[in-house]
C-alpha positions as CSV (number, residue, x, y, z in Angstrom):
1,M,-9.2,-162.0,-7.9
2,K,-12.0,-160.0,-6.9
3,I,-15.3,-162.3,-7.2
4,L,-18.7,-160.9,-7.0
5,F,-21.3,-164.1,-6.3
6,A,-24.5,-163.1,-7.1
7,S,-27.6,-165.2,-5.8
8,S,-30.7,-165.2,-4.8
9,E,-30.6,-167.4,-1.8
10,A,-27.7,-167.9,0.7
11,H,-27.0,-170.0,3.8
12,P,-27.1,-169.3,6.7
13,F,-29.4,-165.7,5.7
14,I,-31.9,-167.9,3.3
15,K,-32.5,-171.5,2.2
16,T,-34.8,-172.9,0.0
17,G,-32.6,-175.5,-1.1
18,G,-29.0,-176.4,-2.8
19,L,-28.7,-173.2,-3.9
20,A,-28.2,-171.9,-0.7
21,D,-25.9,-174.1,0.8
22,V,-23.9,-173.2,-2.4
23,S,-23.8,-169.7,-2.3
24,G,-23.0,-169.6,1.3
25,S,-20.1,-172.0,1.7
26,L,-18.1,-171.3,-1.9
27,P,-17.3,-167.7,-1.3
28,N,-15.8,-169.0,2.3
29,A,-13.8,-171.9,0.4
30,L,-12.8,-168.8,-2.5
31,V,-11.5,-166.6,0.7
32,A,-9.9,-169.3,2.1
33,L,-7.6,-170.0,-1.4
34,K,-6.9,-166.0,-0.9
35,Q,-9.7,-164.7,-3.3
36,K,-11.7,-161.6,-2.5
37,A,-15.1,-162.7,-2.9
38,R,-18.0,-160.8,-2.3
39,L,-21.5,-161.7,-2.5
40,V,-24.8,-160.1,-3.0
41,L,-28.1,-160.8,-2.2
42,P,-31.6,-159.3,-2.0
43,A,-33.0,-157.8,1.5
44,Y,-35.5,-160.2,2.0
45,Q,-37.9,-159.3,5.3
46,S,-37.1,-162.6,6.7
47,V,-33.1,-161.5,6.1
48,L,-33.4,-158.1,7.5
49,K,-35.3,-159.7,11.0
50,K,-32.4,-162.3,10.8
51,I,-29.6,-159.6,11.4
52,P,-28.6,-157.2,14.2
53,Q,-29.1,-153.8,12.8
54,K,-26.1,-152.2,13.8
55,S,-24.2,-155.0,11.9
56,L,-25.6,-153.6,8.7
57,K,-24.4,-150.3,7.2
58,K,-25.8,-148.5,4.5
59,V,-23.0,-148.2,1.9
60,A,-24.6,-147.2,-1.5
61,E,-28.0,-145.6,-2.6
62,L,-29.6,-145.1,-6.2
63,T,-32.5,-145.7,-8.3
64,V,-33.5,-148.6,-10.9
65,N,-36.2,-148.7,-13.1
66,G,-39.0,-151.2,-12.3
67,C,-42.0,-152.0,-14.2
68,G,-43.7,-148.3,-14.9
69,K,-41.9,-147.1,-11.7
70,V,-38.7,-145.8,-10.5
71,L,-37.5,-147.8,-7.4
72,S,-35.4,-146.7,-4.6
73,A,-32.6,-149.6,-3.9
74,R,-30.0,-149.3,-0.7
75,I,-27.2,-151.1,-0.7
76,L,-26.7,-152.6,2.9
77,Q,-23.0,-153.9,4.1
78,L,-22.8,-156.9,6.5
79,K,-20.3,-156.4,8.9
80,I,-17.5,-159.6,8.7
81,G,-17.9,-161.8,12.0
82,A,-21.6,-160.5,12.5
83,I,-23.2,-164.0,11.5
84,D,-21.2,-167.3,12.4
85,G,-19.5,-169.1,9.3
86,V,-19.9,-166.0,7.1
87,D,-16.3,-164.7,6.3
88,F,-16.3,-162.5,3.7
89,P,-18.5,-158.9,2.9
90,V,-22.0,-159.3,2.2
91,W,-24.3,-156.7,0.0
92,L,-28.2,-156.6,0.8
93,V,-29.8,-155.0,-2.0
94,D,-32.7,-153.5,0.0
95,I,-35.8,-152.6,-2.6
96,P,-38.8,-152.9,0.2
97,E,-41.4,-152.7,-2.9
98,L,-40.5,-155.7,-4.3
99,F,-38.4,-158.1,-1.2
100,D,-40.2,-156.4,2.0
101,R,-43.1,-159.4,2.0
102,P,-43.0,-162.3,4.4
103,G,-43.0,-165.9,2.6
104,N,-40.0,-167.6,0.9
105,P,-37.8,-165.8,-1.7
106,Y,-40.2,-166.9,-4.6
107,L,-43.3,-167.9,-2.5
108,A,-46.2,-166.4,-0.9
109,E,-47.4,-167.7,2.2
110,D,-50.1,-169.4,0.4
111,G,-47.9,-171.6,-1.8
112,T,-47.8,-169.6,-5.1
113,D,-45.4,-167.8,-6.6
114,W,-45.1,-163.8,-6.4
115,W,-47.1,-162.3,-8.9
116,D,-43.8,-160.1,-9.9
117,N,-41.1,-162.4,-9.4
118,G,-40.2,-161.4,-12.8
119,E,-39.4,-157.9,-12.1
120,R,-38.1,-158.5,-8.5
121,F,-35.3,-160.8,-9.9
122,A,-34.8,-158.7,-13.1
123,V,-34.7,-155.2,-11.0
124,F,-32.2,-157.2,-8.5
125,S,-30.1,-157.9,-11.5
126,M,-30.2,-154.5,-12.6
127,V,-28.8,-153.4,-9.4
128,V,-25.8,-155.8,-9.3
129,N,-24.9,-154.8,-12.8
130,E,-24.3,-151.1,-11.4
131,I,-22.3,-152.6,-9.0
132,A,-20.2,-154.7,-11.1
133,M,-19.6,-151.7,-13.1
134,D,-18.8,-149.5,-10.0
135,R,-21.5,-146.9,-10.8
136,V,-23.2,-146.8,-7.2
137,G,-19.6,-145.6,-5.3
138,L,-18.5,-148.6,-3.6
139,K,-15.3,-148.0,-5.3
140,W,-14.9,-151.6,-5.8
141,K,-15.6,-153.4,-8.8
142,P,-14.7,-157.1,-9.6
143,D,-12.9,-159.2,-12.0
144,V,-15.7,-161.3,-12.0
145,V,-19.1,-162.1,-11.8
146,N,-20.5,-165.3,-10.9
147,A,-24.5,-165.6,-11.5
148,N,-26.5,-168.8,-10.3
149,D,-29.9,-169.9,-11.8
150,W,-32.6,-167.8,-13.7
151,Q,-32.9,-165.5,-10.7
152,T,-29.5,-163.6,-11.8
153,G,-29.5,-165.0,-15.4
154,L,-30.1,-161.4,-16.5
155,V,-26.9,-160.1,-15.1
156,P,-24.4,-161.5,-17.6
157,A,-26.7,-160.4,-20.6
158,L,-26.5,-156.8,-18.9
159,L,-22.9,-157.1,-18.6
160,S,-22.3,-158.1,-22.2
161,L,-23.0,-154.8,-23.6
162,E,-21.2,-153.2,-21.2
163,K,-17.4,-151.5,-21.7
164,D,-14.7,-152.9,-19.7
165,A,-17.1,-155.2,-17.9
166,P,-15.8,-157.9,-15.6
167,K,-15.9,-161.1,-17.3
168,T,-19.0,-163.6,-16.1
169,V,-19.5,-167.0,-15.1
170,F,-23.5,-168.3,-14.9
171,T,-23.7,-171.6,-13.0
172,I,-27.0,-173.6,-13.4
173,H,-27.9,-175.7,-10.2
174,N,-31.6,-176.5,-11.9
175,M,-32.3,-176.3,-15.5
176,A,-36.3,-177.5,-14.5
177,Y,-36.6,-173.7,-13.5
178,P,-36.5,-171.8,-16.5
179,G,-37.5,-168.5,-15.6
180,N,-39.6,-167.5,-18.5
181,F,-41.8,-164.5,-18.6
182,P,-44.3,-162.6,-21.0
183,K,-42.5,-160.2,-23.6
184,S,-44.5,-157.8,-22.0
185,L,-42.2,-157.6,-18.6
186,F,-39.2,-157.1,-21.2
187,D,-40.8,-154.1,-22.7
188,N,-42.1,-153.1,-19.5
189,L,-38.7,-153.1,-17.7
190,H,-37.3,-151.0,-21.0
191,L,-34.3,-153.5,-21.1
192,P,-32.1,-152.7,-24.0
193,W,-33.6,-153.9,-27.4
194,K,-30.2,-155.4,-28.3
195,L,-31.0,-157.8,-26.1
196,W,-34.1,-159.4,-27.8
197,G,-34.1,-162.4,-29.9
198,I,-33.3,-165.8,-30.8
199,E,-29.4,-165.2,-30.3
200,G,-30.5,-163.1,-26.8
201,V,-33.2,-163.6,-24.4
202,E,-36.2,-164.2,-26.4
203,F,-37.5,-168.1,-26.0
204,Y,-40.4,-169.0,-28.5
205,G,-41.5,-165.3,-28.0
206,H,-40.9,-165.0,-24.1
207,F,-38.5,-163.4,-22.2
208,S,-36.3,-166.2,-20.8
209,M,-33.7,-165.1,-17.6
210,L,-32.4,-168.6,-17.6
211,K,-31.5,-168.4,-21.2
212,A,-30.1,-164.9,-20.7
213,G,-27.2,-165.9,-18.6
214,L,-26.6,-169.4,-21.2
215,I,-26.6,-167.6,-23.8
216,K,-24.3,-164.5,-22.9
217,A,-22.2,-165.3,-20.1
218,D,-18.8,-166.0,-21.2
219,W,-18.9,-168.9,-19.2
220,V,-21.6,-171.6,-18.3
221,S,-20.7,-174.1,-15.2
222,T,-23.2,-176.5,-13.8
223,V,-23.0,-178.4,-10.7
224,S,-21.5,-182.0,-11.4
225,P,-19.9,-183.2,-14.2
226,T,-22.3,-185.6,-15.8
227,Y,-25.0,-183.0,-15.5
228,A,-23.2,-181.0,-17.8
229,K,-23.2,-183.6,-20.2
230,E,-27.1,-184.8,-19.7
231,I,-28.3,-181.2,-19.9
232,C,-26.8,-181.2,-23.6
233,Y,-30.1,-183.7,-24.4
234,P,-33.5,-182.8,-24.9
235,E,-34.6,-185.0,-21.5
236,F,-32.5,-182.4,-19.5
237,A,-32.7,-178.8,-21.4
238,Y,-36.3,-178.2,-21.4
239,G,-36.0,-176.7,-24.9
240,L,-32.7,-175.4,-24.5
241,E,-30.3,-177.8,-25.7
242,G,-29.2,-175.9,-28.6
243,V,-28.0,-173.2,-26.9
244,L,-26.3,-175.6,-24.3
245,Q,-24.8,-177.7,-27.4
246,K,-23.5,-174.7,-29.0
247,R,-21.8,-173.7,-25.6
248,H,-20.3,-177.0,-25.4
249,E,-18.9,-176.9,-28.8
250,E,-17.2,-173.8,-28.0
251,G,-15.7,-175.2,-24.5
252,R,-17.7,-172.8,-22.7
253,L,-19.7,-175.3,-20.7
254,V,-18.1,-177.2,-17.7
255,G,-19.3,-179.5,-15.1
256,I,-17.7,-178.8,-11.3
257,I,-19.2,-181.1,-8.6
258,N,-20.3,-179.4,-5.6
259,G,-18.1,-179.4,-2.2
260,I,-20.2,-179.0,1.1
261,D,-19.4,-177.0,4.0
262,E,-17.4,-179.2,6.3
263,H,-17.7,-176.2,9.0
264,V,-21.9,-177.3,9.1
265,W,-21.8,-180.8,7.6
266,N,-19.3,-183.0,10.0
267,P,-20.0,-185.4,12.4
268,E,-16.7,-184.7,14.2
269,T,-18.3,-181.4,15.5
270,D,-21.8,-181.2,14.6
271,N,-23.5,-179.7,17.6
272,L,-27.2,-180.6,16.5
273,I,-26.2,-184.6,17.1
274,V,-26.2,-186.0,20.5
275,Q,-22.7,-187.6,19.9
276,N,-20.2,-186.7,18.0
277,Y,-17.6,-189.5,15.6
278,S,-15.5,-189.5,13.1
279,V,-13.9,-192.5,10.2
280,K,-11.4,-193.3,12.9
281,K,-13.2,-192.4,16.4
282,G,-16.4,-193.7,17.9
283,R,-17.9,-194.3,14.6
284,M,-19.8,-197.4,15.8
285,A,-20.9,-196.7,18.9
286,A,-21.7,-192.8,18.4
287,K,-24.0,-193.9,15.6
288,Q,-25.9,-196.2,17.5
289,A,-26.9,-193.3,20.3
290,N,-27.5,-191.2,17.2
291,K,-29.8,-193.5,16.3
292,E,-31.7,-194.3,19.8
293,A,-31.8,-190.5,19.7
294,L,-33.3,-190.2,16.7
295,L,-36.1,-192.7,17.4
296,S,-36.9,-191.3,20.7
297,E,-36.9,-187.9,19.1
298,L,-39.5,-189.4,16.6
299,C,-42.0,-190.4,19.1
300,L,-42.3,-193.7,17.1
301,F,-43.8,-195.7,20.1
302,R,-46.3,-192.4,21.4
303,G,-48.9,-193.7,23.4
304,E,-47.6,-197.2,24.6
305,K,-47.0,-197.7,28.2
306,E,-43.2,-196.2,28.9
307,K,-42.1,-199.9,29.7
308,K,-43.2,-201.4,26.6
309,S,-42.2,-198.2,24.2
310,V,-38.7,-198.3,26.1
311,A,-38.3,-202.6,24.8
312,R,-39.6,-201.6,21.6
313,L,-37.2,-198.9,21.3
314,A,-34.3,-201.2,22.0
315,N,-35.1,-204.0,19.7
316,C,-35.7,-201.3,17.1
317,L,-32.5,-200.2,17.1
318,D,-30.9,-203.3,16.0
319,K,-33.1,-203.0,12.9
320,P,-32.2,-201.1,9.8
321,L,-33.8,-197.4,9.7
322,I,-33.9,-196.0,6.2
323,G,-33.7,-191.7,6.1
324,F,-35.5,-189.4,3.8
325,V,-34.6,-186.1,3.8
326,G,-35.8,-183.6,1.1
327,R,-38.4,-182.1,-1.6
328,M,-41.6,-184.9,-2.1
329,V,-41.8,-184.0,-5.8
330,G,-41.7,-186.0,-8.8
331,Q,-37.9,-185.2,-9.6
332,K,-37.0,-186.6,-6.0
333,G,-38.4,-190.2,-7.0
334,M,-40.8,-189.3,-4.1
335,D,-43.5,-191.6,-5.9
336,L,-41.1,-194.8,-6.2
337,V,-40.5,-194.0,-2.7
338,L,-44.5,-194.5,-1.3
339,D,-44.7,-197.2,-4.2
340,V,-41.9,-199.6,-2.4
341,M,-42.2,-198.5,0.9
342,P,-45.3,-201.0,2.1
343,E,-43.5,-203.9,0.7
344,I,-40.4,-202.7,2.4
345,I,-42.3,-202.8,5.6
346,Q,-44.0,-205.9,5.1
347,Q,-40.9,-208.1,3.4
348,T,-38.3,-207.1,5.8
349,N,-37.7,-205.3,9.6
350,A,-36.2,-202.0,8.1
351,N,-37.9,-198.8,9.3
352,F,-38.4,-195.4,7.6
353,V,-37.9,-191.7,9.3
354,I,-39.1,-189.2,6.3
355,V,-38.8,-185.3,6.5
356,G,-39.6,-183.2,4.2
357,A,-42.2,-181.0,2.1
358,G,-43.8,-180.7,-1.5
359,E,-46.8,-181.7,-3.2
360,K,-50.1,-182.1,-1.3
361,H,-50.8,-185.7,-3.0
362,Y,-47.3,-186.6,-1.6
363,E,-47.4,-185.6,1.8
364,A,-51.2,-186.5,2.2
365,Q,-49.8,-190.0,1.3
366,V,-47.0,-190.0,3.3
367,K,-49.3,-189.2,6.4
368,E,-51.8,-192.1,5.7
369,L,-48.6,-194.8,5.2
370,A,-47.1,-193.6,8.9
371,K,-50.9,-194.0,9.8
372,K,-50.8,-197.1,9.0
373,F,-47.5,-198.5,9.9
374,P,-47.4,-196.3,13.1
375,T,-44.1,-197.9,14.6
376,R,-42.5,-198.6,11.3
377,I,-42.8,-195.2,9.8
378,W,-42.1,-191.8,11.3
379,A,-43.0,-188.6,9.1
380,F,-42.0,-184.6,9.7
381,M,-44.0,-182.5,7.2
382,G,-41.9,-178.9,6.6
383,Y,-37.9,-178.8,6.8
384,S,-36.0,-178.7,10.0
385,E,-32.2,-177.8,9.8
386,S,-31.6,-179.9,12.7
387,L,-33.6,-182.7,12.3
388,A,-32.1,-183.1,8.4
389,H,-29.0,-183.5,10.8
390,R,-30.0,-185.8,13.3
391,V,-31.4,-188.0,9.9
392,E,-28.1,-187.6,8.6
393,A,-26.4,-188.8,12.0
394,G,-28.7,-191.7,13.4
395,A,-30.3,-193.5,10.0
396,D,-28.6,-196.2,8.8
397,M,-28.8,-195.1,5.1
398,F,-30.1,-192.5,3.0
399,L,-32.8,-192.9,0.4
400,M,-31.9,-190.6,-2.9
401,P,-34.1,-192.1,-5.8
402,S,-34.1,-188.7,-7.8
403,R,-35.2,-188.9,-11.3
404,F,-32.6,-186.0,-11.9
405,E,-30.1,-184.3,-9.9
406,P,-28.0,-181.8,-10.7
407,C,-25.2,-182.3,-8.0
408,G,-27.2,-183.4,-5.0
409,L,-26.1,-182.6,-1.7
410,N,-27.5,-184.8,0.9
411,Q,-26.1,-188.2,-0.7
412,M,-22.7,-186.2,0.3
413,Y,-23.7,-185.2,3.7
414,S,-25.0,-188.9,3.9
415,L,-21.0,-190.1,3.0
416,A,-19.4,-188.0,6.0
417,Y,-21.7,-189.0,8.4
418,G,-21.3,-192.6,7.6
419,T,-24.8,-193.4,6.1
420,P,-24.4,-195.3,2.9
421,P,-27.3,-193.4,0.0
422,I,-29.0,-195.3,-1.9
423,V,-28.9,-193.2,-5.5
424,H,-30.7,-193.0,-9.2
425,H,-27.8,-193.0,-11.2
426,T,-27.9,-189.7,-12.5
427,G,-26.2,-186.0,-12.7
428,G,-24.2,-185.4,-9.1
429,L,-25.6,-188.8,-7.8
430,A,-23.5,-190.6,-10.5
431,D,-20.6,-188.6,-10.0
432,T,-20.3,-189.5,-6.1
433,V,-21.6,-192.3,-5.2
434,V,-19.5,-195.8,-6.1
435,N,-22.2,-198.8,-6.3
436,A,-21.6,-201.3,-3.7
437,T,-21.0,-204.6,-6.3
438,D,-19.2,-207.8,-5.2
439,E,-16.0,-206.1,-7.6
440,N,-16.2,-202.3,-5.8
441,I,-16.5,-203.7,-2.2
442,K,-13.4,-206.3,-3.0
443,A,-11.7,-203.1,-4.1
444,G,-12.5,-200.9,-1.1
445,T,-14.0,-198.6,-3.9
446,A,-17.7,-198.6,-2.8
447,T,-19.4,-196.0,-1.3
448,G,-23.2,-196.9,-1.3
449,F,-26.0,-198.3,-3.7
450,V,-26.9,-196.9,-7.4
451,F,-29.8,-198.3,-9.3
452,Y,-30.1,-197.3,-13.2
453,D,-33.5,-197.2,-14.2
454,P,-36.1,-195.2,-12.6
455,S,-38.6,-198.0,-11.8
456,R,-39.8,-199.0,-8.6
457,H,-38.3,-202.5,-9.4
458,A,-35.1,-201.3,-9.9
459,L,-35.2,-199.2,-6.3
460,K,-36.7,-201.7,-4.6
461,S,-33.8,-204.3,-5.4
462,T,-31.4,-201.9,-4.5
463,I,-33.1,-201.4,-0.9
464,L,-32.9,-205.0,-0.9
465,H,-29.5,-205.5,-1.8
466,A,-28.4,-202.6,1.2
467,L,-30.6,-204.5,3.5
468,H,-28.8,-207.6,3.1
469,L,-25.4,-206.3,2.9
470,F,-26.8,-204.3,6.0
471,G,-26.6,-207.6,7.9
472,K,-22.7,-208.1,7.2
473,K,-21.4,-206.2,9.7
474,R,-17.8,-206.1,8.2
475,T,-19.0,-205.3,4.8
476,W,-20.9,-202.4,5.9
477,Q,-18.6,-200.8,8.1
478,K,-16.1,-201.2,5.1
479,I,-18.8,-199.4,3.0
480,Q,-19.1,-197.0,5.7
481,K,-15.3,-196.4,6.4
482,T,-14.9,-195.6,2.8
483,G,-17.9,-193.1,2.2
484,M,-16.3,-191.0,5.3
485,E,-13.1,-190.6,3.8
486,Q,-13.9,-189.4,0.0
487,P,-12.9,-185.8,-0.3
488,L,-16.2,-184.4,0.2
489,G,-15.5,-180.2,1.1
490,W,-15.0,-177.5,-1.3
491,K,-11.0,-177.1,-1.5
492,N,-10.6,-179.1,-5.2
493,S,-13.9,-177.7,-6.4
494,A,-13.5,-174.4,-5.7
495,K,-9.8,-174.5,-7.1
496,K,-11.7,-175.2,-10.6
497,Y,-13.6,-172.5,-10.0
498,V,-10.4,-170.2,-9.6
499,E,-9.0,-171.6,-12.8
500,L,-12.7,-171.0,-14.4
501,Y,-12.5,-167.5,-13.4
502,S,-8.8,-167.3,-14.5
503,E,-9.7,-168.3,-18.3
504,N,-9.9,-165.5,-21.1
505,K,-13.0,-164.3,-21.7
């Protein structure tokens, strides 16, 4: 099949979260299954700077209506093989007025939303619609278009009005981002009036691009079976539970767990860690070597005389190291982490490494704790892909107490790296981590630690349980080994996507 994958971000081009990991790795998995997948992505300033100009070729040009103006758009095709790990054609939609600016895809450098995000991604969706209908001269029409999150939610809606349109799948990566804008944006873009209304893109008088995808796509998918159930309830649906319940009743809502890119996240081949290992070879010694390198890199003992620092490092190697990599926001349970960390530090010998960025008050509290416990907590504010790999390889366990998590990838990276995750029972976390109860340990199915109530008490008791088992080396190694043996790649999930793409409209 010919599959057009439309996304607002994709690794290794540009990344703010899990959407980029999926958009960069799922097309590769589809190509491996002999499908003809192509990715279409906005040509952001940072993306064009990253790609050598000789690797890009203009293959089409068109005009598209913006808000009160006509915009020129170029379609640039990336030469296959120009970017390592990208084994499929990529089209970049180059509209300088909308995408040639600094900052990440959605935020200006000061951290606020771009004022014209609605126009930017609506126009991008209009261009994707033209590509999908083969009206830009590319001589390629997909059998199915897979749009992703609100930024491309308008694509299925526009295609629903076309004759002989490709099938559409709309994938939800996170319902918390609805893409809601004033009705004036809908009017100023001169979008088809047929799309307005309760059975269309209207959401309490506003224009919702997320609803556009949910209500107009042939199929709606989301990134784990549990999250597909959860989003039918008000707690997770953000006012759209009626739409989602209807899609579920129609049999048009499915949950397919994400996979991980095993070329990127694989301890056996990872060139970002100091010593490679696998479930069969060198796991224990390499984990210890990576832990030592991570602790040294973190400068936990900076300012001490070298002899004392080396002695403290050696002493610290036998102490459990708990890692956290992610956004410092309430959704990720950051408040719970901050609540329990001082008590864990005072009551146990565990140390912490925290990597991420997010809400300023959480960042400030993390910095304050790191200052208070300088030889027990190390914090890196910001995101570092290479450091994320080294934390997965060097930490003993991984903290992921999300209040909700559509799929989650870090817990799967942790399983692959032999770093048992500590997770809240929700979404994809519930689908991928098997709790280390006595029964599950005995049955050889335990892969991590699960708590069922998003409270500080449940998190603390689960961390203490994990630390207790960390002291039982044989049991700990059994949990590690079981996690590393899990099939975490895209192969099985990609097959399920192919089955979905093959379904009738």
